[in-house]
LUMLO-249597 format. One record per residue (C-alpha): residue in one letter; x, y, z. Coordinates in Angstrom, 3 decimals, padded with zeros to 6 digits, always signed. Layout:
// residues N
   res         px         py         pz
     A          X          Y          Z
...
***
This chain:
// residues 330
   res         px         py         pz
     X   +000.018   +000.239   -000.088
     X   +001.515   +003.473   -001.231
     X   +002.189   +006.001   +001.540
     X   -000.440   +008.314   +000.192
     X   -003.045   +005.506   +000.417
     X   -002.296   +004.990   +003.973
     X   -002.897   +008.615   +004.719
     X   -006.091   +008.338   +002.751
     X   -007.830   +005.811   +005.263
     X   -010.489   +006.718   +008.095
     X   -009.114   +005.516   +011.392
     X   -011.411   +002.599   +010.459
     X   -009.682   +001.704   +007.696
     X   -012.534   +002.725   +005.251
     X   -011.836   +005.170   +002.217
     X   -015.120   +006.639   +000.638
     X   -015.234   +005.740   -003.111
     X   -016.982   +007.754   -005.593
     X   -017.747   +007.006   -008.914
     X   -017.719   +009.901   -011.623
     X   -020.288   +008.181   -014.128
     X   -020.721   +009.727   -017.632
     X   -023.600   +007.264   -018.693
     X   -021.330   +005.992   -021.853
     X   -019.467   +002.789   -022.623
     X   -016.434   +003.741   -020.771
     X   -018.142   +004.683   -016.928
     X   -020.597   +001.622   -017.473
     X   -017.902   -000.797   -018.231
     X   -016.047   +000.678   -014.877
     X   -019.228   -000.203   -012.975
     X   -019.589   -003.702   -014.368
     X   -015.814   -004.025   -013.425
     X   -016.284   -003.016   -009.634
     X   -019.398   -005.437   -009.589
     X   -017.569   -008.334   -010.757
     X   -014.957   -007.484   -008.470
     X   -017.415   -006.985   -005.677
     X   -015.961   -003.608   -005.075
     X   -018.969   -001.275   -003.958
     X   -018.779   +002.418   -004.675
     X   -020.230   +004.697   -001.794
     X   -021.473   +006.988   -004.687
     X   -022.337   +007.067   -008.143
     X   -022.363   +010.614   -009.607
     X   -023.671   +011.669   -013.131
     X   -023.471   +015.498   -013.933
     X   -026.142   +016.436   -016.071
     X   -025.772   +019.412   -018.436
     X   -029.489   +019.227   -019.528
     X   -028.188   +018.427   -023.045
     X   -027.758   +014.987   -023.246
     X   -029.524   +012.712   -026.103
     X   -032.442   +011.067   -025.343
     X   -031.018   +007.606   -025.218
     X   -028.438   +008.729   -022.761
     X   -031.499   +009.541   -020.134
     X   -033.390   +006.464   -020.992
     X   -030.092   +004.337   -020.068
     X   -030.505   +005.309   -016.486
     X   -033.204   +003.291   -016.030
     X   -031.399   +000.234   -017.220
     X   -028.231   +001.107   -015.273
     X   -030.182   +001.712   -011.885
     X   -031.842   -001.408   -012.355
     X   -028.123   -003.189   -012.819
     X   -026.929   -001.395   -009.708
     X   -029.557   -002.392   -007.432
     X   -029.092   -006.066   -008.572
     X   -025.615   -005.802   -006.973
     X   -026.484   -004.005   -004.022
     X   -024.894   -000.819   -005.533
     X   -026.258   +002.544   -004.681
     X   -028.117   +003.890   -007.895
     X   -027.336   +007.080   -009.484
     X   -027.297   +010.445   -008.181
     X   -027.916   +013.140   -010.589
     X   -026.138   +016.454   -009.862
     X   -026.199   +019.955   -012.036
     X   -024.708   +023.292   -012.234
     X   -026.898   +025.848   -010.942
     X   -026.154   +029.250   -012.198
     X   -026.857   +032.234   -009.754
     X   -025.684   +035.244   -011.574
     X   -027.603   +035.874   -014.699
     X   -026.754   +039.924   -014.563
     X   -030.228   +041.446   -016.129
     X   -031.188   +038.434   -018.596
     X   -033.308   +035.665   -017.913
     X   -032.546   +032.548   -015.507
     X   -030.926   +029.695   -017.491
     X   -030.413   +026.216   -015.977
     X   -028.836   +024.098   -018.818
     X   -025.632   +024.491   -021.189
     X   -028.001   +024.776   -024.132
     X   -030.373   +027.736   -022.346
     X   -026.925   +029.607   -021.277
     X   -025.733   +029.622   -024.844
     X   -028.903   +030.365   -026.381
     X   -029.142   +033.268   -023.602
     X   -025.772   +034.968   -024.104
     X   -025.251   +034.046   -027.911
     X   -022.373   +031.891   -027.515
     X   -021.618   +028.027   -028.195
     X   -019.678   +025.765   -025.822
     X   -016.281   +026.351   -024.742
     X   -015.162   +023.499   -026.855
     X   -015.843   +024.925   -029.936
     X   -013.202   +027.880   -029.178
     X   -010.552   +025.086   -028.308
     X   -011.208   +024.995   -024.189
     X   -012.810   +022.197   -022.106
     X   -013.836   +024.603   -019.683
     X   -018.059   +023.720   -020.452
     X   -017.066   +020.131   -018.997
     X   -015.127   +021.748   -016.141
     X   -018.325   +024.224   -015.224
     X   -021.058   +021.836   -015.906
     X   -019.542   +018.325   -015.078
     X   -016.825   +018.234   -012.812
     X   -017.699   +021.290   -010.687
     X   -021.247   +019.953   -009.568
     X   -019.745   +016.637   -008.588
     X   -017.255   +018.295   -006.677
     X   -019.675   +020.681   -005.106
     X   -021.958   +017.419   -003.980
     X   -018.997   +015.542   -002.525
     X   -018.116   +018.765   -000.837
     X   -021.142   +018.681   +001.392
     X   -021.335   +014.864   +001.186
     X   -020.822   +013.575   +005.193
     X   -018.461   +010.516   +004.359
     X   -016.449   +013.161   +002.592
     X   -016.407   +015.724   +005.343
     X   -015.486   +012.918   +008.182
     X   -013.015   +011.565   +005.847
     X   -011.401   +015.336   +005.030
     X   -011.637   +016.134   +008.756
     X   -009.854   +012.606   +009.474
     X   -006.890   +013.820   +007.191
     X   -007.729   +011.350   +004.494
     X   -008.726   +011.417   +000.736
     X   -011.592   +010.463   -000.798
     X   -011.110   +007.934   -003.497
     X   -012.478   +008.844   -007.131
     X   -012.806   +006.435   -010.028
     X   -012.746   +007.750   -013.570
     X   -013.731   +005.529   -016.806
     X   -010.852   +006.623   -018.901
     X   -009.949   +003.279   -020.907
     X   -006.221   +002.404   -022.183
     X   -006.649   +003.638   -025.364
     X   -003.886   +006.270   -026.392
     X   -006.267   +009.004   -026.692
     X   -007.811   +008.276   -023.166
     X   -004.186   +007.807   -021.338
     X   -003.562   +011.414   -023.285
     X   -006.827   +012.563   -021.071
     X   -005.421   +011.181   -018.094
     X   -002.440   +013.104   -018.518
     X   -004.153   +016.402   -019.447
     X   -006.666   +016.010   -016.421
     X   -003.542   +015.219   -013.982
     X   -003.506   +019.412   -014.310
     X   -006.924   +019.747   -012.609
     X   -006.494   +017.110   -009.719
     X   -007.717   +018.206   -006.360
     X   -005.727   +017.619   -003.829
     X   -008.309   +015.963   -001.622
     X   -009.147   +013.198   -003.964
     X   -007.034   +010.046   -004.964
     X   -007.712   +009.600   -008.507
     X   -008.367   +005.816   -009.628
     X   -008.260   +004.714   -013.409
     X   -009.759   +001.391   -012.951
     X   -009.891   +000.448   -016.753
     X   -006.360   +001.472   -017.423
     X   -005.564   -000.495   -014.480
     X   -007.458   -003.663   -016.113
     X   -006.068   -002.883   -019.712
     X   -009.437   -002.371   -020.906
     X   -009.736   -000.768   -024.282
     X   -013.112   +000.778   -025.914
     X   -013.671   -002.901   -027.723
     X   -012.876   -004.412   -024.452
     X   -015.434   -002.174   -022.342
     X   -018.319   -003.253   -024.816
     X   -017.702   -006.871   -024.578
     X   -017.766   -006.847   -020.839
     X   -021.028   -004.638   -020.823
     X   -022.510   -006.991   -022.920
     X   -021.205   -010.190   -021.233
     X   -022.842   -008.598   -017.670
     X   -026.304   -008.942   -019.762
     X   -026.519   -004.899   -020.558
     X   -027.221   -003.028   -023.547
     X   -024.327   -001.136   -025.028
     X   -025.291   +002.709   -023.915
     X   -024.620   +005.242   -026.694
     X   -021.913   +007.838   -026.736
     X   -022.476   +010.295   -023.796
     X   -022.411   +013.531   -025.046
     X   -024.366   +016.970   -025.498
     X   -026.528   +016.392   -028.751
     X   -024.738   +019.667   -029.648
     X   -021.021   +018.840   -028.618
     X   -018.540   +020.144   -031.148
     X   -016.764   +016.914   -030.644
     X   -019.812   +015.100   -032.599
     X   -019.057   +013.252   -035.383
     X   -020.854   +013.696   -038.577
     X   -022.541   +010.350   -038.288
     X   -023.858   +011.323   -035.006
     X   -025.700   +014.392   -036.199
     X   -027.233   +012.050   -038.839
     X   -028.975   +010.203   -036.401
     X   -030.457   +012.835   -034.513
     X   -033.988   +013.902   -034.523
     X   -035.293   +016.716   -036.295
     X   -036.140   +018.815   -033.344
     X   -032.604   +018.789   -031.852
     X   -031.542   +019.615   -035.034
     X   -033.310   +022.534   -035.271
     X   -032.151   +023.441   -031.755
     X   -028.467   +023.142   -033.058
     X   -029.208   +025.476   -036.051
     X   -030.728   +028.104   -033.501
     X   -027.914   +027.701   -031.324
     X   -025.486   +028.225   -034.294
     X   -027.397   +031.397   -035.439
     X   -027.911   +032.868   -032.243
     X   -024.233   +032.924   -031.754
     X   -023.280   +033.786   -035.198
     X   -022.884   +037.898   -035.000
     X   -020.273   +037.055   -031.977
     X   -017.877   +034.669   -033.719
     X   -014.825   +036.184   -034.827
     X   -011.994   +033.015   -035.012
     X   -014.763   +030.226   -035.765
     X   -017.633   +029.558   -038.003
     X   -019.924   +027.569   -035.760
     X   -019.862   +024.320   -033.602
     X   -017.180   +022.681   -035.776
     X   -014.895   +025.542   -035.426
     X   -013.604   +026.123   -038.793
     X   -014.290   +022.695   -040.248
     X   -011.774   +019.897   -041.868
     X   -011.436   +018.147   -045.272
     X   -011.616   +014.903   -044.108
     X   -008.793   +013.286   -044.650
     X   -008.044   +009.725   -044.383
     X   -011.309   +008.289   -045.285
     X   -013.117   +010.656   -042.810
     X   -016.143   +012.558   -043.608
     X   -015.628   +016.329   -044.468
     X   -016.955   +018.755   -041.889
     X   -018.170   +022.293   -042.627
     X   -017.320   +024.818   -039.732
     X   -021.437   +024.887   -038.655
     X   -023.389   +022.171   -038.086
     X   -026.184   +024.028   -039.945
     X   -024.381   +023.930   -043.165
     X   -023.832   +019.942   -042.757
     X   -027.468   +019.670   -041.929
     X   -028.327   +021.643   -045.083
     X   -025.763   +019.667   -047.394
     X   -027.302   +016.417   -045.871
     X   -030.847   +017.464   -046.404
     X   -031.715   +016.755   -042.480
     X   -034.161   +019.358   -042.769
     X   -036.186   +021.553   -044.930
     X   -033.595   +024.375   -046.277
     X   -036.704   +026.864   -046.102
     X   -037.182   +025.827   -042.304
     X   -033.492   +026.523   -041.914
     X   -033.532   +030.022   -043.445
     X   -036.720   +030.672   -041.396
     X   -034.570   +029.260   -037.993
     X   -031.938   +030.973   -038.567
     X   -033.651   +034.432   -039.521
     X   -036.560   +034.707   -037.080
     X   -035.676   +032.578   -033.505
     X   -032.168   +034.494   -032.694
     X   -034.393   +038.042   -032.944
     X   -037.131   +035.997   -030.729
     X   -034.660   +035.321   -028.190
     X   -032.654   +038.749   -028.217
     X   -036.257   +039.874   -027.787
     X   -037.022   +037.735   -024.884
     X   -033.610   +039.157   -023.057
     X   -034.668   +042.697   -023.597
     X   -038.142   +042.260   -022.322
     X   -036.966   +040.282   -019.503
     X   -034.732   +043.197   -018.618
     X   -037.586   +045.686   -018.793
     X   -039.369   +043.898   -016.337
     X   -042.111   +042.266   -018.496
     X   -043.096   +038.510   -018.731
     X   -041.297   +036.036   -021.196
     X   -041.848   +032.555   -022.015
     X   -040.423   +029.736   -020.077
     X   -037.811   +027.467   -021.682
     X   -039.881   +024.545   -021.396
     X   -042.585   +026.411   -023.525
     X   -040.399   +027.625   -025.893
     X   -038.794   +024.255   -026.503
     X   -042.236   +022.523   -026.604
     X   -043.164   +025.032   -029.356
     X   -040.006   +024.057   -031.419
     X   -040.908   +020.471   -031.379
     X   -044.425   +020.798   -031.795
     X   -044.692   +021.017   -035.631
     X   -042.696   +021.080   -038.483
     X   -040.945   +024.113   -039.249
     X   -042.898   +026.273   -036.281
     X   -040.676   +029.040   -035.391
     X   -041.276   +029.970   -031.821
     X   -042.939   +033.417   -030.472
     X   -040.427   +033.785   -027.473
     X   -042.280   +036.611   -026.505
     X   -045.326   +035.095   -025.139
     X   -045.810   +035.464   -021.249
     X   -045.043   +032.709   -018.994
     X   -042.505   +033.386   -016.505
     X   -042.567   +036.400   -014.608
     X   -039.759   +038.608   -013.984
     X   -038.645   +038.282   -010.424
     X   -038.603   +042.277   -010.154
     X   -042.052   +042.943   -011.475
     X   -045.036   +042.851   -009.815
***
């Protein structure tokens, strides 16, 4: 046992184990491997950005059943809760944040701060108020955090990059790399456990999305991508859209334009007339929504905005309809 691990233990010899669960292939395989080895986590955290794919949210029920079967705690969902909206309407998801402020996820600009803000920070915030962690730290120990990076070269690089962001209150553990499981082995282990292989976990508008993943999105999500890029476009100086400035597609890869909107247009995933309407009208509605809220008037709620967008082909939401009252108006 390492000196640091010895220092991490409670006086009772128990070190709290937290699993950072992304609901994707690698982190699901991590839980399968723990169950096979009878290593029970004390806490399993999933950070919800509000923009995961529908299939990912649906997989939680599947995984919770597996966890109960093995005597594990079920998934605890945590979320980043913004508190400072300046004079704009409140937002509660990464997508709503982008639409309100006219921007894109930080990954589009070459930064990973959206993951840190919307995923890592809420998990760390939850653990900071979790009694076993508080007691562990008070005793001079470290909470053990298990992370699902597999043993592929890409994830080994991710691990080295993540090392710069490590919190000294934790001992970080990468079981998949210890077990020598690559992506293919993770999928095999999941199937062997009797589970379906989950879809790739990411926001449906993530700049890391591959063209084939965009192809698979429902039309309602494609509309929301178009709106996000159109809302951000006036403020973009160095990039074109969610895919930065695009790529030509070498070594057999599919070429990507800078904007997912252009790809959606090229592939006829949405009607061209609808794309024009979404780009020209909805960003104006969103700007009007901000201004109306700032002046103390009522604005349409986010739930109503997205429900209206999903309700019919080609419908452009009227974002100025009354629903949510300005907190200072009465």
